[in-house]
Structure formats: structure tokens, C-alpha cells
C-alpha positions in Angstrom: 150.0 93.1 -72.9 146.2 92.8 -73.2 143.7 91.8 -70.6 140.2 90.3 -71.2 137.9 93.0 -69.7 134.3 93.9 -69.1 132.3 96.5 -67.3 129.6 95.4 -64.8 127.5 95.9 -61.8 128.2 93.5 -58.9 125.1 91.7 -57.7 125.6 90.5 -54.1 123.1 87.7 -53.6 120.5 88.2 -50.9 118.3 85.4 -49.4 116.0 85.3 -52.4 118.7 84.9 -54.9 120.6 82.4 -52.7 117.4 80.3 -52.3 116.9 80.4 -56.1 120.5 79.2 -56.7 120.0 76.3 -54.2 116.7 75.3 -55.7 117.8 75.6 -59.3 120.9 73.5 -58.6 118.8 70.7 -57.2 116.2 70.6 -60.0 116.4 67.4 -62.1 118.7 67.9 -65.0 120.6 70.7 -63.2 123.8 68.6 -63.2 124.2 69.4 -66.9 124.5 73.1 -66.0 127.7 74.9 -65.1 126.4 77.2 -62.4 127.9 80.6 -61.8 129.7 81.0 -58.4 127.4 83.2 -56.2 130.4 85.5 -55.6 130.7 86.1 -59.4 127.1 87.2 -60.0 127.0 90.5 -62.0 125.2 92.3 -64.8 127.5 93.0 -67.7 127.1 96.5 -69.0 129.8 96.2 -71.7 132.2 93.4 -72.8 135.4 94.8 -74.3 137.4 91.5 -74.6 141.1 91.5 -75.1 142.2 95.1 -74.5 145.6 96.7 -74.4 146.7 98.6 -71.2 146.5 102.0 -72.8 142.9 101.3 -74.0 142.0 100.1 -70.5 143.0 103.6 -69.3 140.7 105.1 -71.9 137.8 102.9 -70.8 138.5 104.0 -67.2 138.3 107.7 -68.3 134.9 107.0 -70.0 133.6 105.2 -66.8 134.8 108.1 -64.6 133.0 110.7 -66.8 129.7 108.7 -66.9 129.7 107.9 -63.2 130.4 111.5 -62.2 127.1 112.5 -63.9 125.0 109.5 -62.8 123.4 109.2 -59.4 122.7 106.0 -57.5 119.6 104.1 -58.3 117.8 100.7 -57.6 116.2 98.0 -59.7 114.7 94.6 -59.0 115.8 91.1 -59.9 112.7 89.4 -61.1 111.9 86.4 -63.2 113.8 83.6 -64.8 114.4 83.1 -68.5 116.6 81.4 -71.0 118.7 82.3 -74.0 118.0 80.5 -77.2 114.9 78.4 -76.3 114.0 75.3 -74.3 114.8 72.9 -77.1 118.3 74.5 -77.6 119.0 75.7 -74.1 122.3 77.6 -73.6 121.9 80.0 -70.6 119.5 80.4 -67.7 119.3 83.9 -66.4 117.6 86.2 -63.8 115.9 89.2 -65.3 115.3 92.7 -64.1 112.3 94.9 -63.3 112.0 98.7 -62.9 115.3 98.9 -64.8 114.8 102.1 -66.8 117.8 103.8 -65.2 119.9 100.7 -65.7 119.0 100.6 -69.4 119.8 104.3 -69.7 123.2 103.8 -67.9 124.0 100.9 -70.4 123.1 103.1 -73.3 125.2 106.1 -72.1 128.1 103.7 -71.4 127.8 102.1 -74.8 127.7 105.5 -76.5 130.7 106.8 -74.5 132.8 103.7 -75.3 131.9 103.9 -79.0 132.9 107.6 -79.1 136.2 106.6 -77.6 136.8 104.1 -80.4 135.7 100.8 -78.8 133.9 98.2 -80.8 131.0 96.7 -79.0 128.5 94.0 -79.8 125.7 95.3 -81.9 123.0 93.5 -80.0 120.6 95.4 -77.7 121.5 95.6 -74.0 119.2 93.2 -72.1 120.0 93.5 -68.4 120.3 90.1 -66.8 122.4 87.9 -64.5 123.6 84.7 -66.0 123.0 81.9 -63.5 124.2 78.9 -65.5 125.3 77.7 -68.9 124.2 74.4 -70.2 127.2 72.3 -71.0 125.6 68.9 -71.9 122.5 68.5 -74.0 119.6 66.5 -72.6 116.0 66.6 -71.6 115.1 70.1 -70.5 111.5 69.5 -69.3 112.3 69.8 -65.6 114.4 72.9 -66.2 111.6 74.4 -68.4 109.0 73.8 -65.7 111.2 75.4 -63.0 112.0 78.5 -65.2 108.3 78.9 -66.2 107.2 78.6 -62.6 109.6 81.4 -61.6 109.1 83.6 -64.6 107.5 86.4 -62.5 109.2 85.7 -59.1 110.7 88.6 -57.3 114.2 87.8 -55.9 115.7 91.0 -54.5 116.4 94.7 -54.9 119.8 95.8 -56.2 121.1 99.3 -55.2 123.6 100.6 -57.7 126.3 102.8 -56.3 129.3 101.9 -58.4 130.4 100.4 -61.7 133.3 98.0 -61.8 135.9 97.5 -64.5 136.8 93.8 -64.3 139.5 91.6 -65.8 138.2 88.1 -66.6 141.0 85.5 -66.0 139.9 82.2 -67.5 140.8 79.1 -65.4 139.9 75.5 -65.7 137.6 75.7 -62.7 135.9 78.8 -64.0 136.6 82.4 -64.6 138.2 84.6 -61.9 137.0 88.3 -61.9 139.6 90.8 -60.8 138.4 94.4 -60.2 140.8 96.8 -62.1 138.8 99.8 -61.0 135.7 100.8 -59.1 133.8 103.9 -60.2 131.4 105.5 -57.7 128.2 107.1 -58.9 127.8 110.7 -57.9 126.2 111.2 -54.5 
């Protein structure tokens, strides 16, 4: 039996990020956006998709090896952006700053998973937190204005001490993320 899995860093929202979610949700046009539940905010390091149980064990071994040689680090959540563009808006996201160690971790994880036989997306790792997905087309001027206004805004620091292997269970109300394993970074 397979499970839909991904590897991520949990992003517990602090006051800055919670304020952003509240403001963004009340921006004109925001009703067309399916906002991510604050408890589900994360940065995806690798999406593995439907994976058989024995391959999940292999992914866990890769995570254990990489985490045992990586120390804790921090980075900033800073700036808003979009995927696609403002005329074909698909996703609103929060970016990162001072993320060199995060990018290096993503690269090491990707290499380790590929060496273990996993097929990953070929696109470059761009660390971000998805805030919302646009479900209904419409006028994006208010959203564009809000995103541009916050393109350099600092929201909070994130301290990384563990990586989580999640199962994504798709439900009509939105995905439920179940932790299959938590892997501490070395102290």
C-alpha cells in the first residue's frame, strides 16, 4: 500500500506571520483564494508522491543519515511573491532570507534521495511557504498591490531543529498532514 509523502520543515506561525495571514485573507479578492491552514504551514524540501511502504523506510534512512551530519540553523521568512505571474496567478507565497544553510540542506537531501533511487522534480529548490492557491480567476489588482507592498517585509525567524517526513491525506476540506517520522538535526 502506498502513501502520498513529502519531506518538510514545519513553520509554526509567530505574530508576524499570523498578522500576514489575517491581512491577506481580508484583502479584496482574497475570497477566490484557498488559504493554507496556519497549522499546516511548512517548507517542502522534497515531494515524493505515492510511495510504497518499503521505499518510505529507505527515505527515512536517507533522512536519518543527512540529519545526523547537519546541525541546527535559522533563516528568516521575508517577502511575499507569486507563482506564475499576476495575470495568471496560481500561488501566493512567503519567501526566505539568509537561507544558505536551508538551500544546502535541500541540495543534500535531493542528492541523497536520488542516490537511493527516488525520482524528484527537476526544478530548482526555491524555499517558500505556500500561503494560498488561487481557485477562481478574477481581477488580481488588489492582491498584486498587497504582494508588492509586502515584497520586502520581514515576518519571523525560523529555527530548524528537525525535518519531518509527512503523509499527505487529501480530504474535501483540504489536506491533512500526518507526521510519519521526525528526524532531529545533530546537536
